[in-house]
C-alpha positions as CSV (number, residue, x, y, z in Angstrom):
1,X,145.6,66.6,76.1
2,X,147.1,70.2,76.7
3,X,146.5,71.0,73.1
4,X,142.7,69.7,73.6
5,X,142.4,72.0,76.6
6,X,143.8,75.0,74.8
7,X,141.5,74.5,71.8
8,X,138.5,74.3,74.3
9,X,139.1,77.6,75.9
10,X,139.9,79.3,72.5
11,X,136.4,78.1,71.5
12,X,134.7,79.1,74.5
13,X,136.7,82.5,73.9
14,X,135.3,82.8,70.4
15,X,131.8,81.9,71.7
16,X,131.7,84.5,74.2
17,X,133.2,87.2,71.3
18,X,130.4,86.1,69.2
19,X,127.7,86.7,71.7
20,X,126.6,90.4,73.2
21,X,125.8,90.2,76.7
22,X,122.0,89.4,77.2
23,X,121.3,91.3,80.2
24,X,122.8,93.6,82.9
25,X,120.4,94.4,85.7
26,X,119.7,96.8,87.2
27,X,120.5,98.6,83.6
28,X,121.6,101.9,85.1
29,X,121.6,103.6,88.4
30,X,122.0,106.9,90.1
31,X,124.9,108.9,91.7
32,X,124.0,110.5,95.0
33,X,122.2,107.3,96.7
34,X,122.5,107.0,100.4
35,X,123.6,103.3,100.0
36,X,126.9,103.0,98.3
37,X,126.5,99.4,97.4
38,X,125.4,98.3,93.9
39,X,125.1,94.5,92.7
40,X,125.0,93.7,88.9
41,X,123.5,90.7,87.5
42,X,125.2,89.9,84.4
43,X,123.7,87.4,81.9
44,X,125.8,86.1,78.9
45,X,127.1,83.1,77.1
46,X,129.7,81.7,79.2
47,X,130.2,85.0,80.7
48,X,131.8,83.5,84.0
49,X,135.3,82.8,81.9
50,X,135.7,86.6,82.0
51,X,137.6,88.9,84.2
52,X,135.9,91.9,84.9
53,X,137.5,95.5,85.1
54,X,136.2,99.2,85.6
55,X,137.9,102.5,85.7
56,X,135.8,105.5,86.7
57,X,136.4,107.9,89.4
58,X,134.2,107.2,92.4
59,X,133.4,103.5,91.3
60,X,135.0,100.7,93.0
61,X,135.1,97.1,91.8
62,X,134.5,95.3,95.1
63,X,134.0,91.6,93.9
64,X,133.0,89.4,91.1
65,X,131.0,86.3,92.1
66,X,130.8,83.0,89.8
67,X,127.9,80.9,90.4
68,X,126.8,77.5,89.4
69,X,125.6,78.6,85.8
70,X,128.5,79.8,83.8
71,X,126.1,82.2,82.2
72,X,126.0,84.4,85.1
73,X,128.6,86.8,87.0
74,X,127.4,88.9,90.0
75,X,129.4,92.1,90.0
76,X,129.6,94.2,93.5
77,X,130.5,97.8,93.4
78,X,130.9,100.6,95.7
79,X,129.9,104.2,94.7
80,X,131.7,107.1,96.5
81,X,129.2,109.5,97.9
82,X,130.8,112.2,95.5
83,X,130.7,110.2,92.5
84,X,129.6,112.1,89.6
85,X,126.9,111.1,87.2
86,X,128.2,109.8,83.6
87,X,128.9,106.7,81.6
88,X,131.8,104.2,82.1
89,X,132.5,100.6,80.5
90,X,132.6,97.5,82.2
91,X,135.2,95.5,80.3
92,X,134.9,91.7,80.2
93,X,138.0,89.8,79.2
94,X,139.3,86.4,78.7
95,X,143.2,85.9,78.8
96,X,143.6,89.6,78.3
97,X,141.3,89.6,75.1
98,X,138.1,91.7,75.2
99,X,135.0,89.7,74.6
100,X,132.2,92.0,75.7
101,X,131.8,95.6,76.9
102,X,128.7,97.1,78.6
103,X,128.4,100.9,78.9
104,X,126.9,101.7,82.3
105,X,125.4,105.0,83.1
106,X,125.0,106.8,86.4
107,X,122.1,109.1,86.1
108,X,121.7,112.5,88.1
109,X,119.3,111.9,90.9
110,X,116.8,114.4,90.8
111,X,117.0,117.1,93.5
112,X,114.4,115.9,96.1
113,X,114.5,112.1,95.2
114,X,115.4,111.3,98.6
115,X,112.7,113.2,100.5
116,X,109.7,112.3,98.2
117,X,106.3,112.2,100.4
118,X,104.8,108.7,100.0
119,X,101.0,108.6,99.9
120,X,99.3,109.1,103.3
121,X,95.9,110.0,105.1
122,X,95.6,112.9,103.2
123,X,95.2,110.9,100.0
124,X,92.3,108.9,98.5
125,X,93.6,106.0,96.3
126,X,92.0,105.1,93.1
127,X,92.5,101.1,92.5
128,X,92.8,100.4,88.8
129,X,93.2,97.0,86.9
130,X,94.8,98.5,83.8
131,X,93.4,95.9,81.3
132,X,90.1,96.4,82.4
133,X,90.0,100.4,82.7
134,X,90.3,101.9,79.2
135,X,91.9,101.0,76.0
136,X,93.4,104.2,74.8
137,X,95.6,102.6,72.5
138,X,94.3,99.7,70.0
139,X,97.7,99.4,68.4
140,X,99.3,97.7,71.1
141,X,96.5,95.2,71.7
142,X,98.4,92.4,70.0
143,X,102.1,92.9,69.7
144,X,104.6,90.6,67.5
145,X,106.6,88.5,69.7
146,X,104.2,88.5,72.8
147,X,102.2,85.3,73.6
148,X,98.7,86.4,74.4
149,X,96.7,88.8,72.3
150,X,93.3,90.2,72.7
151,X,90.0,88.1,73.6
152,X,87.4,90.3,75.3
153,X,84.9,87.5,75.2
154,X,87.1,85.6,77.8
155,X,86.9,86.9,81.3
156,X,90.5,85.7,82.0
157,X,91.8,87.2,78.6
158,X,93.4,90.3,77.8
159,X,90.8,93.1,77.0
160,X,92.9,95.9,75.9
161,X,93.1,98.4,78.6
162,X,96.3,100.3,78.7
163,X,98.4,103.0,80.2
164,X,97.4,105.3,77.5
165,X,93.8,104.7,78.5
166,X,94.5,105.7,82.2
167,X,96.4,109.0,81.0
168,X,93.5,109.9,79.0
169,X,91.2,109.6,82.1
170,X,93.3,111.4,84.6
171,X,90.7,114.4,84.5
172,X,88.2,112.1,85.4
173,X,89.8,110.7,88.2
174,X,91.1,114.1,89.6
175,X,87.5,115.5,89.3
176,X,86.3,112.6,91.4
177,X,88.7,113.7,94.1
178,X,91.5,111.2,93.7
179,X,94.9,112.1,94.8
180,X,96.6,108.9,94.1
181,X,96.6,105.9,91.6
182,X,97.4,102.3,92.4
183,X,97.8,100.3,89.6
184,X,97.7,96.7,89.6
185,X,101.0,95.2,88.2
186,X,102.1,96.7,85.1
187,X,105.4,94.9,84.5
188,X,105.8,92.5,81.6
189,X,103.4,89.4,81.9
190,X,104.3,87.5,78.8
191,X,102.4,84.6,79.9
192,X,100.5,82.3,77.5
193,X,97.1,82.8,79.3
194,X,95.6,84.7,82.0
195,X,98.4,87.6,81.7
196,X,95.8,90.3,82.0
197,X,96.1,90.5,85.8
198,X,99.7,91.1,86.1
199,X,100.9,89.1,88.9
200,X,103.2,86.6,86.9
201,X,105.9,88.9,86.0
202,X,108.4,87.7,83.2
203,X,110.7,90.9,83.2
204,X,111.4,92.9,86.2
205,X,112.7,96.0,84.5
206,X,109.9,96.4,81.9
207,X,106.5,97.6,81.8
208,X,104.2,95.5,79.6
209,X,104.4,96.7,76.0
210,X,100.9,95.9,75.4
211,X,100.2,98.5,78.2
212,X,102.6,100.8,76.4
213,X,105.8,100.1,77.8
214,X,108.2,102.0,80.2
215,X,107.9,105.3,77.9
216,X,104.0,105.4,78.6
217,X,104.5,104.6,82.3
218,X,106.9,107.7,82.5
219,X,104.4,109.7,80.7
220,X,101.9,108.5,83.1
221,X,103.9,109.6,86.0
222,X,104.6,113.1,84.5
223,X,100.8,113.6,83.9
224,X,100.0,112.7,87.5
225,X,102.8,115.1,88.6
226,X,101.0,118.2,86.9
227,X,97.7,117.2,88.6
228,X,99.5,116.9,92.2
229,X,98.8,113.3,92.2
230,X,100.7,110.2,93.5
231,X,101.6,106.9,91.9
232,X,101.7,103.7,93.8
233,X,103.2,100.4,92.1
234,X,102.2,97.0,92.9
235,X,105.2,94.8,93.2
236,X,105.5,91.0,93.9
237,X,108.5,89.6,95.7
238,X,106.9,86.2,96.4
239,X,106.8,84.7,92.9
240,X,107.3,85.5,89.0
241,X,105.7,84.1,85.9
242,X,106.6,80.5,84.9
243,X,107.5,82.0,81.5
244,X,110.0,84.7,83.0
245,X,113.3,84.6,81.0
246,X,115.5,83.1,83.7
247,X,113.2,80.1,84.2
248,X,115.1,77.9,81.6
249,X,118.4,79.6,82.6
250,X,118.5,80.2,86.1
251,X,121.7,81.4,88.1
252,X,121.6,78.8,90.7
253,X,119.7,75.5,91.9
254,X,118.0,77.6,94.6
255,X,117.0,80.4,92.9
256,X,113.7,79.2,92.9
257,X,112.0,77.1,95.9
258,X,111.1,73.4,95.2
259,X,112.3,73.5,91.8
260,X,111.7,71.6,89.3
261,X,109.0,69.6,91.4
262,X,107.1,72.4,92.8
263,X,104.9,72.0,95.7
264,X,101.9,74.1,96.3
265,X,101.9,76.5,99.5
266,X,99.8,75.4,102.4
267,X,98.6,79.2,102.7
268,X,98.8,78.8,106.6
269,X,100.3,82.4,106.9
270,X,100.0,82.2,110.8
271,X,103.0,80.3,110.9
272,X,105.0,83.4,110.8
273,X,103.9,84.5,114.0
274,X,102.9,81.2,115.5
275,X,105.3,80.0,118.6
276,X,104.2,76.5,118.2
277,X,104.7,76.1,114.6
278,X,106.4,73.4,112.9
279,X,109.3,73.7,110.7
280,X,107.8,71.5,108.2
281,X,104.7,73.6,108.1
282,X,106.8,77.0,108.0
283,X,108.6,75.7,105.1
284,X,105.5,74.4,103.2
285,X,104.0,78.0,103.6
286,X,107.0,80.1,102.4
287,X,108.6,77.8,99.9
288,X,105.4,76.7,98.4
289,X,104.3,77.8,95.2
290,X,101.3,80.1,94.7
291,X,100.0,78.5,91.9
292,X,102.1,76.1,89.1
293,X,102.2,79.3,87.0
294,X,103.8,81.2,89.8
295,X,107.4,80.0,90.7
296,X,108.2,80.6,94.1
297,X,111.4,82.8,94.4
298,X,113.7,82.1,97.3
299,X,114.5,85.5,99.2
300,X,117.0,83.5,101.4
301,X,119.3,83.4,98.5
302,X,121.4,86.7,99.0
303,X,121.7,87.3,95.3
304,X,117.7,87.1,94.8
305,X,117.2,89.1,97.9
306,X,119.6,92.0,96.3
307,X,118.1,91.8,92.8
308,X,114.5,92.3,94.3
309,X,115.5,95.2,96.7
310,X,117.5,96.8,94.1
311,X,114.5,96.5,91.6
312,X,112.1,98.2,94.0
313,X,114.6,101.0,94.5
314,X,115.2,101.1,90.8
315,X,111.6,101.7,89.9
316,X,111.2,104.4,92.5
317,X,114.1,106.3,91.1
318,X,113.3,105.7,87.4
319,X,109.6,106.7,87.7
320,X,109.4,108.9,90.6
321,X,107.0,106.4,92.8
322,X,105.4,107.8,95.8
323,X,104.4,104.4,96.9
324,X,104.8,100.7,96.8
325,X,101.9,98.1,97.4
326,X,103.6,94.6,98.2
327,X,101.5,91.5,97.2
328,X,101.2,88.5,99.3
329,X,103.2,89.9,102.1
330,X,103.6,86.8,104.5
331,X,104.5,84.5,101.7
332,X,108.3,85.6,101.0
333,X,111.0,85.0,103.7
334,X,110.1,87.4,106.8
335,X,113.8,88.2,107.5
336,X,114.4,89.5,103.8
337,X,111.2,91.6,104.1
338,X,112.5,93.1,107.3
339,X,115.8,94.0,105.5
340,X,114.0,95.3,102.2
341,X,111.6,97.8,104.2
342,X,114.4,98.8,106.5
343,X,116.8,99.6,103.6
344,X,114.2,101.0,101.6
345,X,113.1,103.7,104.2
346,X,116.7,104.7,105.0
347,X,116.8,105.5,101.3
348,X,113.3,107.4,101.2
349,X,112.5,108.1,105.0
350,X,109.2,109.7,103.8
351,X,108.1,106.9,101.4
352,X,105.2,104.5,101.7
353,X,104.8,100.9,101.7
354,X,101.6,99.0,102.3
355,X,101.5,95.1,102.5
356,X,98.9,92.9,101.7
357,X,98.2,90.3,104.5
358,X,94.7,89.0,104.1
359,X,93.7,88.2,107.7
360,X,90.7,89.0,109.5
361,X,92.9,89.1,112.7
362,X,94.3,92.6,113.6
363,X,97.1,90.6,115.6
364,X,98.4,89.2,112.6
365,X,98.1,92.1,110.4
366,X,99.9,94.5,113.2
367,X,102.8,91.9,113.4
368,X,104.4,93.3,110.1
369,X,103.6,97.1,110.6
370,X,106.7,99.4,111.6
371,X,106.9,100.1,115.3
372,X,105.3,96.8,116.4
373,X,106.7,95.3,119.4
374,X,106.7,91.5,118.6
375,X,107.2,88.9,121.3
376,X,109.3,86.6,119.0
377,X,111.7,90.0,118.5
378,X,110.6,90.2,114.8
379,X,110.8,93.9,113.6
380,X,109.5,94.8,110.0
381,X,109.4,98.4,108.7
382,X,106.4,98.7,106.5
383,X,104.8,101.8,107.2
384,X,101.2,100.6,106.3
385,X,99.0,97.4,105.9
386,X,95.9,96.7,104.0
387,X,93.2,96.8,107.0
388,X,91.2,93.7,106.0
389,X,89.9,93.1,109.4
390,X,88.1,96.6,109.1
391,X,86.9,95.6,105.4
392,X,85.4,92.6,106.5
393,X,83.7,94.2,109.6
394,X,82.1,97.1,107.6
395,X,80.5,94.6,105.1
396,X,79.1,92.5,107.8
397,X,78.1,95.4,109.9
398,X,76.4,97.1,107.2
399,X,74.7,94.1,105.9
400,X,73.6,92.3,109.2
401,X,70.6,92.9,111.0
402,X,71.1,95.1,114.2
403,X,71.3,93.0,117.6
404,X,73.6,92.8,120.3
405,X,76.5,91.3,118.4
406,X,76.0,92.3,114.9
407,X,75.4,95.2,112.9
408,X,77.0,98.5,113.4
409,X,78.7,97.2,116.5
410,X,80.9,95.1,114.4
411,X,82.5,98.2,112.7
412,X,82.8,99.7,116.2
413,X,84.5,96.7,117.7
414,X,86.8,96.5,114.7
415,X,88.0,100.1,115.2
416,X,88.4,99.3,118.9
417,X,91.1,96.8,118.0
418,X,93.2,99.7,117.1
419,X,95.3,99.2,120.1
420,X,97.0,96.2,118.4
421,X,98.5,98.4,115.6
422,X,101.7,100.7,116.3
423,X,99.7,103.3,114.0
424,X,96.3,102.6,113.0
425,X,96.3,106.0,111.2
426,X,98.7,104.9,108.6
427,X,96.6,101.5,107.5
428,X,95.3,101.4,104.1
429,X,91.4,101.1,104.3
430,X,89.1,100.0,101.6
431,X,85.5,98.8,100.9
432,X,86.9,96.4,98.5
433,X,89.7,95.4,95.7
434,X,90.5,93.2,92.7
435,X,90.5,90.1,94.8
436,X,86.9,90.3,96.3
437,X,83.5,90.6,95.4
438,X,82.7,94.2,94.6
439,X,81.5,96.2,97.8
440,X,78.3,97.0,96.1
441,X,77.8,93.4,95.7
442,X,79.0,92.7,99.3
443,X,76.1,94.9,100.8
444,X,73.5,93.4,98.5
445,X,73.3,95.9,95.8
446,X,71.7,98.2,98.3
447,X,72.8,101.7,97.2
448,X,72.0,103.2,100.4
449,X,74.3,100.7,102.2
450,X,77.0,101.2,99.6
451,X,77.1,105.1,100.2
452,X,77.2,104.5,104.1
453,X,80.1,102.3,103.4
454,X,81.8,104.8,101.1
455,X,81.3,107.7,103.5
456,X,82.6,105.7,106.6
457,X,85.8,104.8,104.5
458,X,86.4,108.3,103.4
459,X,86.1,109.8,107.0
460,X,87.4,107.3,109.6
461,X,91.2,106.7,110.5
462,X,93.7,105.4,107.9
463,X,94.5,105.9,104.0
464,X,91.3,105.3,102.0
465,X,91.3,103.2,98.8
466,X,88.6,102.9,96.2
467,X,88.3,100.5,93.4
468,X,87.6,101.8,90.0
469,X,83.8,101.6,89.1
470,X,82.6,101.9,92.9
471,X,81.4,105.4,91.8
472,X,79.1,104.0,89.0
473,X,77.7,101.0,91.0
474,X,79.6,98.2,89.1
475,X,78.7,94.8,89.9
476,X,79.1,91.5,88.5
477,X,77.1,88.1,88.1
478,X,80.0,85.5,88.5
479,X,82.0,85.5,91.4
480,X,85.5,84.5,89.7
481,X,88.4,87.2,89.7
482,X,87.9,87.8,85.8
483,X,84.2,88.9,86.6
484,X,85.0,91.2,89.5
485,X,87.7,92.9,87.4
486,X,85.2,94.0,84.9
487,X,85.7,96.4,81.7
488,X,84.8,100.0,82.7
489,X,82.1,101.3,80.7
490,X,82.9,104.0,78.3
491,X,86.7,102.6,78.1
492,X,86.1,101.1,74.7
493,X,84.8,102.1,71.6
494,X,81.1,101.3,71.0
495,X,80.3,100.9,74.6
496,X,76.7,101.7,75.1
497,X,77.4,103.0,78.6
498,X,79.9,105.6,79.1
499,X,80.8,106.5,82.5
500,X,83.2,109.5,81.4
501,X,80.3,111.3,79.5
502,X,77.3,109.8,81.5
503,X,75.6,108.5,78.4
504,X,73.7,105.3,79.3
505,X,74.5,105.7,83.0
506,X,71.5,105.1,85.2
507,X,70.0,108.0,87.5
508,X,71.4,105.9,90.7
509,X,74.9,105.7,88.9
510,X,75.0,109.3,88.1
511,X,73.9,110.2,91.6
512,X,76.7,108.0,93.0
513,X,79.3,109.5,90.9
514,X,78.1,112.8,92.4
515,X,78.4,111.5,96.1
516,X,81.7,110.1,95.6
517,X,83.0,113.3,94.0
518,X,81.5,115.4,96.7
519,X,83.0,113.9,99.7
520,X,86.5,113.0,98.0
521,X,86.9,116.5,96.9
522,X,85.7,118.2,100.4
523,X,88.2,115.7,101.7
524,X,91.2,117.0,99.8
525,X,91.4,120.0,102.2
526,X,89.9,118.3,105.3
527,X,92.9,118.4,107.6
528,X,90.6,117.4,110.5
529,X,90.0,114.0,108.7
530,X,93.9,113.7,107.4
531,X,95.4,114.4,110.8
532,X,92.8,114.3,113.3
533,X,92.3,111.9,116.3
534,X,89.1,109.7,116.4
535,X,86.5,109.3,119.1
536,X,83.6,107.1,118.6
537,X,80.6,106.1,120.4
538,X,79.1,102.8,121.0
539,X,76.3,102.4,118.3
540,X,72.5,102.9,119.7
541,X,69.4,102.3,118.1
542,X,70.9,101.7,114.7
543,X,73.0,104.7,114.4
544,X,77.0,104.9,114.9
545,X,78.6,108.1,115.8
546,X,82.1,109.3,115.5
547,X,84.3,112.2,115.6
548,X,87.6,113.3,113.8
549,X,89.3,116.2,115.8
550,X,92.0,118.4,116.5
551,X,92.6,121.1,119.0
552,X,90.8,123.7,117.1
553,X,88.6,121.6,114.4
554,X,86.1,118.6,114.6
555,X,83.9,116.6,112.2
556,X,81.1,114.7,113.2
557,X,80.0,111.6,111.2
558,X,76.8,109.5,112.0
559,X,75.7,106.5,110.1
560,X,71.9,105.4,110.4
561,X,70.8,102.1,109.1
562,X,67.4,102.5,110.1
563,X,64.8,102.7,107.4
564,X,63.4,106.1,108.8
565,X,65.1,109.3,109.8
566,X,66.6,109.6,113.1
567,X,67.0,112.6,115.3
568,X,69.8,112.3,117.8
569,X,70.4,114.9,121.0
570,X,74.3,115.6,120.9
571,X,74.5,116.1,124.7
572,X,75.7,112.4,124.8
573,X,79.0,113.7,122.7
574,X,79.5,116.8,124.9
575,X,83.2,115.6,125.7
576,X,84.1,116.3,122.0
577,X,81.5,118.3,120.8
578,X,81.4,120.9,123.6
579,X,82.2,124.6,122.3
580,X,80.6,124.0,119.0
581,X,77.3,125.5,118.2
582,X,76.8,124.7,114.6
583,X,78.1,123.3,111.5
584,X,77.6,122.4,107.7
585,X,76.6,118.9,106.5
586,X,78.9,118.1,103.6
587,X,77.0,115.8,101.6
588,X,74.0,117.8,101.3
589,X,75.3,121.2,101.9
590,X,73.0,122.0,104.6
591,X,73.9,124.6,107.2
592,X,73.0,123.7,110.7
593,X,72.4,126.7,112.9
594,X,71.8,124.4,116.1
595,X,73.6,121.3,116.6
596,X,72.1,120.5,120.0
597,X,70.3,117.5,117.9
598,X,70.9,116.5,114.5
599,X,68.9,114.5,112.2
600,X,70.0,111.8,109.9
601,X,68.1,110.9,107.1
602,X,66.9,106.9,106.6
603,X,69.7,104.8,105.5
604,X,72.4,107.4,105.2
605,X,75.4,109.1,106.5
606,X,75.8,112.7,107.5
607,X,79.3,114.5,107.6
608,X,79.1,117.6,109.7
609,X,81.8,120.2,109.7
610,X,81.2,121.8,113.0
611,X,81.7,125.3,113.7
612,X,82.1,127.3,117.0
């Protein structure tokens, strides 16, 4: 028996020796981080049999944890604050025989990394679905070893848009006045079908090769930096793809919730706040899978939690991000989300994170924002949240007929609920996004209403985000996600309509391009819009007036839904307009020598920079 056991150990040792380590994640780290803790997930055949040793000044091996699956080790390190950048070997030995070595690198952190300024109210964000924007490199449309290739005839297929296409289009975006770009997920989605959207990640440390991989993601950031533009990464902590590399070789049984017999989430997100919610309903929401192709990750598992937190920090350092948009915010374990946002802001105090809580109730959305006092004592540290309540109110307020309860009053009432937020100025506001009908469709394909909505979102409080194609009146016949996320005209060779050159664009689309560019480029230096307070007045006779103002500057905005021009006497607004005698209307360029009354053309908005 003893000889058999010895032989078994020898065979295992030979097996390890014959295998290289499959993964060490994070694959590298940085010297000079505020947090000294680093946990490595090591994956390799029977690696749990190995002892681990490290010898590098300033790096302490704190612990090595073996888990259920013998192919994993979790190695905890502590980095001294004075540790120097450099490479060191991590040795894996069985009975004093080296069976594997991994050369780990601590990189030099960039000088201002910790102080990077995240996206904020001075920015206008362009949201892009990479697969549907521009195909800049047809050579990566189909790649050997990746499951799904090109199929532009299928609305849920891959259409070939990539990072090279976005890089090639940055001048266009900059000329439109955008100062930041949020891309739907670019991480590897090596799924068999419907991989174009990016929300079923199969590798958390790789940008998808069909988009151009990590190298072109870095190049994109470099080109954005040249233009003074910011990059926001879309991350998903709730789920991964069913074809993620670890799904057939998970570290432990509780790595994924409800595995292998998955249960679909009940989507009752209010259980996070509900003082009367049953535990069974909470578990069904948080532990349920989004869809069968998206396994629900268990953030209560401390190794999973650490993995996700470190992954987000790794991307911030590696690429130089200015923001993270976190998908499906209320679905992961909320305590882990609190820890994540707290640790992230300790590392990057000026960074920004925006979360997706798709609720029309501001009390539900505000629960997650940094600084919110919640009756259950819960604290989260996300500076921003997506303002779905305002989006819905604007779409309805513009579309509905004017009466006591409907119309512009719906926008007014939505803004009036700002008292529920710790800081409404930090909310991310938007007319639409990749998951809903385009705003142009929501307002009945009425160009005038679209313009009014865009003008509102670009001048009210918050951080505006506009979806690609809004500037050229993009629409859709179907209501499925694959229809909404349509190809941008001019992004593919042979397109009959080209938004970049104007070829084939309608007069109305070109006019909309100019409209968006006019306001957004003005907004770049409009500090009153960036930092000013907001005062609004109850809508009256189909008009809604509000001001953005500081101690020494003011901007007046009026929306007029009437089908005829409207002249307003401004004495009603004297508490904010007092002392101002003239102004300039930004959209038309008209100089107003006397602002005792203003005229707003039919179904339009005016933006007046007031002057004393």
